[in-house]
DOPA-316873 format. One record per atom (N, C-alpha, C): z, y negated, x negated; residue in one letter. Coordinates in steps of 0.001 Angstrom, whole numbers, plus 524288, in hexadecimal, padded with zeros to 5 digits. Layout:
N
ZYXA/...
***
This chain:
287
8736A85D0583C8FX/8774585BD98390AX/8755A85919833ECX/86F9285BF783262X/86CF485A8182DA7X/86B2A8540E82F0DX/8693485382833CBX/8675C84E4483451X/86AF684A1C8346FX/86F9C84B3B836F5X/873F48481183705X/8754B8462A8300EX/875708494D82D17X/8767F8498F82845X/872DC8454182539X/86DA0846EB8275EX/868B8843FF8247BX/86A0183DE8825CFX/86A9683D9482B2EX/86B018377282D25X/86F9B8357282A7AX/874A58378C82A9CX/8793F8362A8272DX/877E6834228217FX/8753C8372581E3CX/873C08365C818DEX/870628316F818F7X/86CD8830A481CB9X/8694F82C7E81D66X/86C19827B581E6DX/86F04826F182312X/87393822C882257X/87656820E581DEFX/8796E824FB81AF0X/87BFA823A18172CX/878578218681244X/873DB822FA81216X/870138215A80E69X/86EEE81A9280FE2X/86D3B81AC48146EX/86C7F8161C8163CX/870478115B8163EX/8757F812F28170EX/879FF80F9D81645X/87B0B80EC4810F6X/87AF0811A180D53X/87CA1810DD80812X/8778180E028056BX/8734580CA3807A7X/86F5880A9580429X/86D2E804CF806A7X/869988030B80461X/8682F7FE0C80583X/8615F7FFA880644X/85F937FD6680AD8X/85A187FD7880BC9X/8574F7FA428070DX/8535C7FD2A80525X/84F597FB12800CBX/84CB17F68680357X/84AC27F752808B3X/8475C7F2FC80AFBX/84A167ED5A80B01X/84E467ED3380AC3X/8519E7E83E80B50X/8527C7E5728067DX/850567E7E8802BCX/850527E5D37FBD2X/84CA67E27E7FB3FX/84CDB7DE4B7F876X/8497C7DA4D7F5B6X/846057DE237F240X/840597DD247F270X/83CF17E0CA7EDF5X/83E467DEF57E92EX/840477D9B57E89AX/841957D8C17E347X/846EA7DBE67E0ABX/849FE7DCC97E3F5X/84E917DF047E336X/84DA67E6A77E254X/84A607E8237E600X/848077ED0B7E540X/845667EDAF7E0DDX/841207EAC27DFE5X/83D507EC247DB43X/83E167E7437D770X/842747E6087D5A3X/842277E16B7D18AX/83F157E0C67CDD5X/83DC27E64A7CAF5X/83A5F7E4CE7C616X/833787E5857C729X/832C27E71C7CC41X/82D427E7647CDBFX/82BCE7E5367D2A1X/82E5F7E1ED7D62BX/82C4D7E08D7DAE3X/8274C7DD347D98DX/827047DA167D5E9X/822E27D6E77D437X/81EFE7D89D7D059X/81F5E7DE4F7CFCEX/81C277E08D7CB0AX/816B07E1277CCD2X/8151B7E0847D189X/80EDB7E2157D2BFX/80C237DC127D3E7X/809C87DB257D02FX/8075B7D60B7D021X/8029E7D4F17D40CX/8020F7D14D7D68EX/7FEEB7CFA17DAD9X/7F9387CFD17D863X/7F57C7D3707D9F8X/7F03B7D2987D88DX/7EC817CF727DC2DX/7EAB17CAFE7DA7BX/7E8487C6D97DD24X/7E2F37C6747DCD4X/7DFC47C3FA7DFC6X/7DA807C2627DF07X/7D91D7BD7D7E319X/7D66B7BA597E123X/7D61A7B5647E2F6X/7D24C7B6517E87DX/7D23F7B2BF7EBFEX/7D06E7B3797F081X/7CA577B3877F082X/7C8387B0CA7ECBAX/7C2557B0937EC74X/7BFC27B5F27EA1AX/7C37B7B9217E77AX/7C14E7BD7A7E5A4X/7BE967C03C7E9CEX/7BA597C39E7E7E4X/7B7297C7767EB7BX/7BAD47CC127EC4DX/7B8E07CE027F138X/7BAE47D3277F22FX/7BAA77D7CB7EF59X/7B5C17D7A87EC87X/7B4887DC517E88DX/7B8997DBC27E3F4X/7B92F7D76F7E197X/7BCC27D5DC7DDADX/7C2317D77D7DF98X/7C44A7D5A67E3DCX/7C8527D7837E57FX/7CA6A7DD317E620X/7C6BD7E0597E751X/7C7207E5CC7E834X/7C7967E8AB7E23DX/7C52F7E5EE7DF58X/7C4C97E7E47D902X/7CB147E6EA7D723X/7CCB67E3547D88DX/7D2F37E26A7D7D9X/7D6DD7E4707DA96X/7D4D47E5D77DF40X/7D8F07E8237E2CBX/7DA0A7EE9C7E1D8X/7D5547F1317E0D0X/7D5887F6FC7E0DFX/7DAD27F8B67DC83X/7DBA27F6C17D86CX/7DFAD7F93D7D4D7X/7E5067F8767D6A4X/7E57B7F5147DA54X/7EA987F3C77DD15X/7EC3D7F5897E21AX/7E77F7F8227E44BX/7E8957FA5C7E96FX/7EC967FF537E953X/7F0DA7FF527EBA4X/7F435802797EBE4X/7F8028045C7E794X/7F56D802C67E25FX/7F8C9803CF7DD2EX/7FBEC7FFAF7DC7BX/7FB6A7FA1E7DEC5X/7FE627F5FA7DD01X/7FEEB7F2C17E1FCX/7FB2D7EF297E21FX/7FCBE7E9EA7E600X/7FA257EB927EB65X/7F66D7EE417EB5CX/7F3C07EF8C7F134X/7EFBF7EBA07F1CEX/7F1EB7E5D87F192X/7EE0A7E1E27F2FCX/7ECC27DE2D7EF1DX/7E8C87DB607EEEFX/7E8407D5A47EC3FX/7E9A67D15F7EF1CX/7EC027CCE47EC3EX/7EE3C7C9737EDF3X/7E9397C46A7ECC4X/7E7667C2887F1B0X/7E3077BE6D7F14DX/7E5667B9AC7F065X/7E3EF7B6407ED02X/7E62B7B1657EBA5X/7E22F7AC447ECDAX/7E4117A8427ED74X/7E1017A3247EE29X/7DFAD7A1C77E83DX/7DD7979C9C7E8E0X/7DC8B798D87E37FX/7E0FE798497E10DX/7E59B797B27E279X/7EA52797507E05FX/7ED1479C1E7DE85X/7EAA67A03E7DF5DX/7EDF27A5DD7DE3AX/7F2387A5EE7E20CX/7F2A27A4647E72CX/7F5D47A5167EB3EX/7F3A37AA107EDF7X/7F7067ADE87EF64X/7F5D47B1A77F26CX/7F45F7B0777F892X/7F0B27B17A7FA14X/7ED827B14E7FFCFX/7EC417B5DA80255X/7EC717BA3B7FFB9X/7EB227BDDD802FDX/7EC327C37E7FF83X/7EA007C7B1802DDX/7EB127CC947FFB6X/7E5ED7CFC6800DEX/7E3AC7D34E7FD21X/7DFE87D7297FDCDX/7E1387DD2F7FC24X/7E1377E03B7FFB8X/7E0D87E6807FE4FX/7DD837E9AE8002AX/7DE9E7EDEE8004DX/7DAE87F28A801A9X/7D9947F1BB80777X/7DD6F7F008809D8X/7DBCE7EF5C810D6X/7D7687EA9381198X/7D7A57E67880ECEX/7D3667E24380F00X/7CF7A7E42D80D32X/7CEB37E78D808E9X/7C97B7E8B180785X/7C7737ED75809DBX/7CA877F10A80C87X/7C7CB7F4CD80F9BX/7C5217F2C6814D2X/7C9427EEC7816A4X/7C7277EB6481BCDX/7C2617E93F81AFCX/7C1C97E6A4816FBX/7BCD17E42F815EBX/7B8C57E8328151DX/7B9177ED2581316X/7B4EF7F0CB8129AX/7B3CB7F2998185EX/7B7047F40A81B12X/7B64C7F63A81FC6X/7B30E7F210822B0X/7B3E77ECD48226FX/7B0157E8EB825AFX/7AB9C7E82B82310X/7AA2E7E97B81D85X/7A5A27E88881C07X/7A5807EC07816CDX/7A3987F0C58178EX/7A3567F578813DCX/79EA67F3B280FECX/79D917F01380DD2X/799277EE9B80ABBX/79B2E7EB05805A7X/797497EAD480103X/798847E8147FD44X/79A747E2647FDDDX/798467DFE38034CX/79A417DA85803DEX/79FB67D9D680551X/7A28C7DE77805E7X/7A7D77DD0180715X/7AAC37DC48803C2X/7A8C77DC847FE4AX/7ABFD7DB607F9B5X/7A93D7D64A7F73DX/7A6B87D3567F9FDX/7A4727CE547F73DX/7A7957C9837F89FX/7AA817C8D07FD8AX/7ACD77C4EF7FE99X/7B1EE7C3657FB5DX/7B5587BF397FD04X/7B9707BE9B7FA0DX/7BDFA7C0897FBCDX/7C1B77C28F7F8CDX/7C72A7C5BA7F9D2X/7C9F87C1FB7FE8EX/7CA4B7BD8F7FE3EX/7CCB47BAAD8026CX/7CB287BB488071FX/7C6057BDBD80845X/7C4C77BE9180DBAX/7C6B97C2E780FD6X/7C88B7C77780CFFX/7CA0D7CC3580F7CX/7D0557CC4280E15X/7D2A77C8F980C32X/7D89B7C98A80AE0X/7DBF57C87580F4FX/7E0B17CC0780F4EX/7E4767CA1481293X/7E7607C66B81187X/7E8657C26281594X/7EB2C7BCDE8139BX/7F0DB7BDF081488X/7F3327C2BE81555X/7F7C67C4278161DX/7FB217C5978112AX/7FE927C33380ED6X/801317C428809ECX/8071E7C43880B7BX/8092F7C866809CDX/80E947C92F80A19X/811797C6BE80524X/814AA7C36B80541X/817777C15980078X/81CF57C219801C7X/81F347C48C7FD36X/825197C5577FD06X/826EB7C3837F7B6X/82BA37C5797F72EX/82F6A7C3237F2FEX/832FB7C77B7F146X/835347C6337ECC6X/839927CA607EAFFX/83D317CAF57EE3BX/83E6B7C7BC7F1CCX/8422C7C7D17F5CEX/842107CA697FA06X/83C227CC687FB16X/83A797CF117FF3DX/83D577D4C87FF31X/83FCF7D5F380376X/841327DB8480465X/83CC27DF7B80479X/83DC27E4098030DX/83A137E87F80420X/838EE7E80D80A30X/83BBB7E77280D21X/83B6E7E7DE812CEX/8374A7E37781404X/8388D7DE598132CX/835B47DA88813DDX/82FCB7DB5E81208X/82F427DCD680F12X/8295F7DE1780B7CX/826EF7E20380E74X/829DB7E7418107DX/826EC7EAF481217X/825977E8C681911X/8294F7E6F881A3FX/827C97E4DC820B2X/823DD7E08682065X/8237A7DC4A81D01X/81F907D98281C47X/819BC7DC2481C3EX/819E37E0C38198CX/815337E3D781810X/8147A7E67B81D98X/817537E7A982092X/816967EABE82673X/814807E5E082976X/815C07E24F828A8X/8148C7DD6382C01X/80F6B7DC4F82B2AX/80D847DC2882589X/8083B7DAED823B5X/8046F7DF608238FX/806747E3D382414X/803417E88E8232EX/800D97E99981E10X/8049A7E6B081A03X/8019B7E70581457X/807107E72A810F3X/806B27EB1080DCAX/80BF37EB8880A86X/80A747E91080513X/80A5E7E3AA80597X/808247E09A80052X/80B637DC40800CEX/80E777DA1B7FC97X/810627D50A7FBF0X/80FFE7D2937F6FCX/810AD7CDCB7F733X/8102A7CAF57F15FX/814DA7C8357F07FX/816BA7C75C7EC6AX/81BEA7C4D67EB36X/81B4B7C2297E660X/81E0D7BC8B7E4EBX/81DC67BA597E055X/81FF17BD607DBC6X/81DD17BD227D784X/820957BF407D2A6X/821627BB3A7CF1EX/823EB7BCFF7CAAEX/826327B91D7C6E5X/8229D7B66B7C3EBX/81CAC7B7F97C331X/8194A7B53C7C05DX/816557B0E37C39AX/818107AF2A7C891X/8154B7ABFB7CBB5X/811277ADFA7CF12X/810987B3487CEA5X/80C5E7B5D57D242X/80DC57B94E7D635X/80C177BC7F7D832X/80DE67C0407DC3CX/80D6C7C6567DAA7X/811957C9857DCE3X/8114B7CE597DBC1X/8102D7D0F67E28CX/80F8C7D5F47E1B7X/80E4B7D7ED7E6D7X/812E77DC6A7E788X/813F47DDC07EDCCX/816707E24B7EE7BX/8131A7E4F67F2EEX/8128A7E95E7F1FBX/80FD77EDA97F572X/812C97F1DE7F859X/810347F5157FB4EX/813477FA827FCD0X/8139E7FD617F774X/810697FD9A7F425X/811158003A7EF71X/816097FE3F7EC28X/817517FA077EB7AX/81C917F7947E9E6X/820C27FADF7EC20X/820D47FA8C7F172X/825E67FCBC7F3D4X/826A1802447F311X/823B88051A7EFF7X/8248280B297EEE5X/828CA809DC7EA07X/829338058B7E7BCX/82C33805E87E3B3X/831E5804B67E596X/83239801327EAE2X/836B08014F7ED2CX/838A48063B7EEF0X/834FC8095B7F18BX/835F880E307F35DX/83805812FE7F07BX/835E78121F7EAB1X/838A5816CE7E73CX/83D4A815837E570X/83EB1810B67E688X/843FD80F927E34EX/8481C80F637E86EX/84767810D37ED0AX/84A4C810C77F1B0X/84D2A815A67F1DAX/85232816327F420X/8554281A427F4EBX/8550D81BA97FAC4X/85395820D37FC63X/852048218A8012AX/853278283B8028AX/853638296380740X/8534F82E9D8089BX/84E748301380B72X/84B0E82C2380CD6X/845F882C8980EDBX/841B28304E80C6AX/84033833F580E71X/83C0F8373680D31X/836CE835E580EE9X/832A6837F380CD7X/82D40836D580E4EX/82D028393A8146EX/8300783CA58164DX/82E9583EA881B51X/8314E83AB481F55X/833DC8364F81DB1X/8365D832EC82023X/8342182E3482116X/82F1582E1D81CF4X/82BD58293781E08X/8290B829DE824B9X/8286C824AA826A5X/8254B825ED82C49X/81FED8284E82B75X/81E7E82BEE82F81X/8199B82EF982EF2X/815BB82AE08302AX/810B782B4682E4BX/80CC18293A830FFX/8086A82C0C83072X/804B282A9083332X/7FF7F82E338348AX/7FC5D82E1782E9AX/7FAC98328E82DE8X/7F7588328E828EBX/7F207830DF82946X/7EF6182D3082712X/7EA9982B4B82900X/7E69282DF48248CX/7E2928308782729X/7DF6C8339A82231X/7DA53832B3823B8X/7D7648347B81F9DX/7D0F5835B882166X/7CECA8399B81FB9X/7C93583A6182093X/7C7E783F6B81F2EX/7C33783F4181BEDX/7C1E7842B8818A0X/7BCEB841BA8154BX/7B8CE83FF2816CBX/7B6F68407A81C60X/7B1F183E3381E9CX/7B341838AE820E5X/7B76E836AA81FA5X/7B91F83125821B3X/7B51A82DC381DF9X/7B4918294082099X/7B152824CC81D54X/7B4A18216881C46X/7B3F881DB681733X/7B718819A881646X/7B8D4814B281A27X/7B421814BC81DB9X/7B5238104C8221BX/7B986812A2825ECX/7B8E08175C826C2X/7BE4D819C0829B6X/7C321819BE8275AX/7C30F81AEC82262X/7C77481A3981FD1X/7C9E58158C81FA9X/7C7318116481E54X/7C7E780B5981EAAX/7CADB80A38823FDX/7C7CB80B2782802X/7C9A380A6382D9EX/7CF2880CC382F46X/7D0218113582C49X/7D4A78144B82E2EX/7D910810E7829E5X/7D84A80FA58254CX/7DB4680C5282251X/7DD928077E824BEX/7D969804DB82714X/7DAFA7FFAF82A0CX/7DC7A7FFDA82E4AX/7DB6E8037E831BFX/7DDE5803BE8366AX/7E48B8057C836D1X/7E5398095F832A9X/7EA1D80BAD831ACX/7EDAF807C282D41X/7EB5E803E582B9EX/7EE3B8015C82772X/7F022804B5822BCX/7ECFB807AC82099X/7EE8380B1C81CEBX/7EA8280AD081836X/7EBEC80C4981323X/7E84680AD980F3CX/7E6AD810A280CEFX/7E9288140580F7DX/7E7E88194380DCDX/7E6B381D4281146X/7E30C8206781109X/7E2A28256E81576X/7E29B82AB081297X/7E4A082F1181457X/7E4BF8345481286X/7DF1F837188134FX/7DD8A8395380FA9X/7D8C483DBB8114FX/7DC338421C81457X/7DA058431A81948X/7DC7B8462F81C3AX/7DD8184BD581962X/7E1BB84DB981A1EX/7E3A185360818A3X/7E4F6852DB81298X/7E57484E3F81071X/7E54684E8A80A0DX/7E9A084A17808C8X/7EA2E8498780419X/7EDA18452380223X/7E9EF8413E7FF5CX/7E539841717FF9CX/7E18483DB57FE47X/7E113838CF800BCX/7E142833F17FF12X/7E04C82F1F802A8X/7DCD382BEF8001BX/7DADE8288E80383X/7D8148242F80234X/7DB2881E368038EX/7D97281A9E8017BX/7DBF98151580216X/7D7D781157801E0X/7DB0480C3080335X/7D6C4807CB80338X/7D49D807057FD49X/7D86D807BB7FA56X/7D7A0807F87F3D8X/7D29980B217F22AX/7D3478103A7F481X/7CF6D814287F264X/7CA158112F7F47EX/7CA7080FD47F99CX/7C43680D637FB61X/7C270809F17F8BDX/7C679805857F7E1X/7C4FD8006A7F533X/7C3548021B7EF7FX/7C5888050C7ECDFX/7C3D2806817E7D1X/7BE708093B7E757X/7BCD780D127EB52X/7B84A80FF87EBD6X/7B3D880B757EC2DX/7B5068076F7EFBEX/7B101803477F096X/7AF248006A7ECAAX/7B3D27FE9A7E968X/7B4357FB887E376X/7B0B87FF2B7E057X/7B213803FA7DF3BX/7AFB0806CF7DA05X/7AB9880A2C7DBF0X/7ABDC80D657DECDX/7A69A810807DFCBX/7A2E180E437E32CX/7A49E80A8B7E5FCX/7A0B0808CA7EA5AX/79ED5803357E899X/7A178800D87E4D5X/79F157FB557E27EX/79FA47F7A67E715X/7A3717F8387EA0CX/7A4AB7F3DB7EDE9X/79FEB7F4A17F1F7X/79E507F8F57F308X/79A607F9827F732X/7957B7F80F7F636X/7935B7F7FC7F166X/78E3C7F50E7F03BX/789677F89E7F112X/78B3E7FD777F251X/78761801B57F30CX/78568801F77F7D1X/7870C7FF087FC30X/785907FE4D801B3X/786818031480547X/789ED806748039AX/78B5C80B7B80698X/78E8D8099580ACDX/78DA780C1C80F2CX/792A080ABA81377X/797D580DE98124DX/79A5480A3E81024X/7A02A80B2B80DCEX/7A3A580E80811FAX/7A38980BC9816BEX/7A73780DD381A2FX/7A5CF812E481BBFX/7A0D9814D981BFDX/79F53819C281DBAX/7A00C81E64818D9X/7A10381C5281499X/7A22481F7980FF2X/7A63B82423811A4X/7A512828DC810C6X/7AA1782CD18110CX/7AD1582BFA80D3FX/7B24F82E4780D77X/7B61F82D16809E7X/7B64E8305480599X/7B2EF834848060CX/7B0F583895801ACX/7AFD68345E7FD00X/7B274835DC7F807X/7B0CE833997F3F4X/7B38282E4F7F26BX/7B89882D9E7F50DX/7BB66829857F53DX/7BFCF82C347F1FAX/7C1C18299A7EDBDX/7C5F482C187EAACX/7CB7782BC17ED72X/7CC4482FD97EF99X/7D174830287F292X/7D65E8312C7EE6EX/7DAAD82FB67F060X/7DF5382FED7ED17X/7E26F833BB7F025X/7E6A18359F7ECA6X/7EA6C8398E7EE6CX/7F05F837487EFAEX/7F252837D77F526X/7F7B5836777F5B8X/7FA9183A7F7F345X/7FFA7838A87F23DX/8045383C1E7F004X/805E283FF87F355X/805ED844DF7F35DX/807BD847C07F71EX/80CAD849CA7F689X/810C5847AF7F9D3X/815F6848C97F915X/817A784E657FAF5X/81A17851167F8B1X/81AF58571C7FAA7X/8213E857757FC39X/82487853417FACCX/82933854387FC16X/82B5684EB07FEEDX/82EBC84F24801EAX/82F9D84ABB80630X/834D784728802BFX/832A1844B67FF42X/836AD842427FBA6X/837E783D557FDE8X/83B81839EB7FAA5X/83DBF835337FD7BX/83991831727FC56X/83A1D82D3A7FFA6X/835DC829A080019X/835F9826667FA78X/83B30825C27F8BEX/83A78822CC7F308X/837DD826837EE73X/837EF82BF67EF15X/8359F82E7E7EB5EX/82F4082D927EBB9X/82E0F82D697F1C5X/827F682D767F2FCX/8266C827E27F0CDX/82A61823727F19AX/827F681E557EF4EX/826B881F127E990X/82ADA820BD7E695X/82A25821AE7E187X/8251B823EF7DFCFX/823F1827D37E1F3X/81EBE82AD97E11CX/81A13827337E1D8X/81A4E824A07E751X/81638821D27E83DX/8158581CF17E48BX/8193581A967E2CBX/81A35816DE7DFB7X/81704817AC7DA4CX/817B781CC07D900X/8146781DCF7D484X/80E8081F6B7D4A3X/80D1881F2D7D9B6X/80805820AF7DA80X/803AF81A277DA88X/7FF3B81C717D89FX/7FBFD8167C7D8C7X/7FAF4815777DE40X/7F8FD819107E119X/7F778818277E71DX/7FB5D81B9B7EB0DX/7FFC8819217EB81X/8038181CBC7EF58X/802CA81E187F319X/802AE823987F3ECX/80158825A47F9B7X/803DD82B607F948X/806F882D097FDF6X/80861831897FDBFX/808108356A80216X/80825839858022EX/8076783CEB806CFX/80C3C8413480712X/80F2D841D180AE3X/812BB8456080C5DX/8129184853811D3X/8119A84D2C81138X/8110E84FD9815ABX/80CD784CD38196EX/80E4584B2B81DF8X/809D3848DE821CBX/80A0E842508221DX/80C4C8408D81DCCX/80C7983AB281DB8X/80A30838E981857X/808AF833EA817D9X/80696830D9813AEX/80ACA82C12812B8X/80B8F82B7680D68X/80FC4826DA80C98X/80D40823D180832X/80C2781E3180A7EX/8099381A2E80670X/80F2081671804B2X/80DB68131E801BCX/8127280F7180041X/8145680CCA8044BX/8118D80AF4808C9X/812AB8082B80D5CX/8173E80C1C8107AX/8173B811428104EX/81B2A813F5812E4X/8207A8137F80FE4X/820598127680AF3X/824328123380791X/826DD80CFB8095DX/823788093880987X/825D6802AE80B30X/82814803DB8104CX/825F2806E5813DAX/828B5807D9818D1X/82E3A80A3081926X/82E5280DDB81641X/83398810DD8148AX/837B980DCA81222X/835898095480EE8X/839828062880BCFX/83CD8802AB810D6X/83A2580242815AAX/83CB47FFF681936X/842908027381BB7X/841D78083981AAEX/8453A80B2A81D82X/84BB780A2881A5BX/84EB780AD781E20X/8548980A4381BF0X/8563480F8381769X/852548132A817CFX/852C0817A581440X/850D88168980F83X/84EA58122C80E2AX/84C39810D58086BX/8505780CC680752X/853B380DF980312X/8589580B468017CX/85849809867FB66X/85B3C806CE7FABEX/85C26804577F4FFX/85F4B807A07F2B9X/85EE6808807EDFBX/8631C80C107EAE3X/86764807E77E8E3X/86C44809C97E935X/87064806CA7E866X/87151806587E246X/
***
């Protein structure tokens, strides 16, 4: 009987509302959809220079740099994935001496204010990258990433709770893991974060890249970086959720985090999980 009542309430909720996924981003976020400026670098820039520019933005704002040609036209993007792939192939100082154009991804997703939330997220599913650029009012480009979709999630009306999100295997590492093992796991599973087993501490591509740039001086010390143990890397803490709150409440909490990542019972939640939730008919627009 209780299950039938729950289903009826869900149907009533769906029928009386409008899916937020089918709304244009400029209508959902009219004041902020172009608020995050594009951070760009020219294609001739050295990889080392690009990393110094990229680190402050990874996870906290735009996630990737836009690579431009001589006329400042976007021709590619560089994020944590490209950097750790390069390091895995060549874990030495020489990995940072080439031009950024040589390691960039040429795939750029361009959207507009009339793109729907669904269009944007489905395009990200196709490219495997939650990152798009769109023209802004000053003649340049702004960016939309998975982090921006947290803003959409927090203003959605929903009856969906954290426990309703699809479960996925928690990818973890041990204290005895090497950096090479961690990078391989990240690339193989297309993830940017791994949890330290039996804790809520995590490592990310940003943490690895920042360690290389700051403490290791771009691997100029000649050590075998991939064989280094993870001990000594500055791990961060995911937010532990103790209550099965609504997804819009979770999105609001994550929106306020510099590096959003949460743990609830036996699952982890990243901004990408909120993106996928936005495609559900249970994520609605307030009337």
